[in-house]
N, C-alpha and C positions, 0 to 999 in steps of 0.2 A: 196713411197717405204715402204715396211713393212717386218718385220722379220717373216719368216715361223714358227719358234719356239717361237714366242712371245717375251715378255720382258726378258726371260731367255737367249735369244740368245746372244752369246759373242759379235758379231759385233754390235748388238743393244745397249748393255750396254756400250760398248766403245764409240759409236757414241754419245749417249746422255750425257755421262760423259765429253767427250772432246769437244763436240759440233762442231767438225771440223774433216775433213779427206781428203782422196784422192780417187778418183774414176777413174778407167781406163776402157774405153769401145771403141770399134771400133778403137783401136790404139791411142786414145787420152787420156791424163791424165789431170784431172782437180782437183784443190783444191776446196773443198766444205764445207758448213756448214750443220749441221743436227739439226732439230728442231722438237721435238715431237708435234704431232697434234691430236686433238680429234674433235668429233662432226660430222656434216653433210659431211665434206670432205671425211669421210670414205665410205659413200654411193657412191661417185664418184669414189673412188679408187676401190671399189668392182665392179662397172660397168665396169671399164677398165680391171680389171682382168678377168671378165666373157667374155668380147670380145676377149681378147688375148689368154686365156687359155681354151676356150670352149672345152670340151671333155678330158681335161687333168686330171689325177688322183691327181694332185697337187692343182687344183682349190679350192675344198672345204676347205682344211686346210687354204688356204690363205684368205678366206673370213669369217672365223669363228672368234668368239670373241677374242680368244688368239692372233691371228695375228693382228686383228683390233686395239688392245691395243698397238701394237708395230709399228704404222704407223709414219713415219717421213717425214718432208718436206726436200728436198735436194736442196740447192741453191748454185750457183757459189760463190766462195769467192775471193775477191780481194787480189792479192799477190803483193809484192813489187818487 
């Protein structure tokens, strides 16, 4: 997952500061952890965005350097 507005994005800053959060999608809510990532994983994320958003005006900003620097790994978090 990455922030469209890069590291200046409010949600990105909160995610890396707190390293945890909550995601709701398709009616499910999950507790998660956020971990900044760098390196070759960004090429895989770019490829996934290219497949999913081909033809979208949002694709180019999502695969440019600013957004690549704001890539995070989202993992389920164990809750009590």
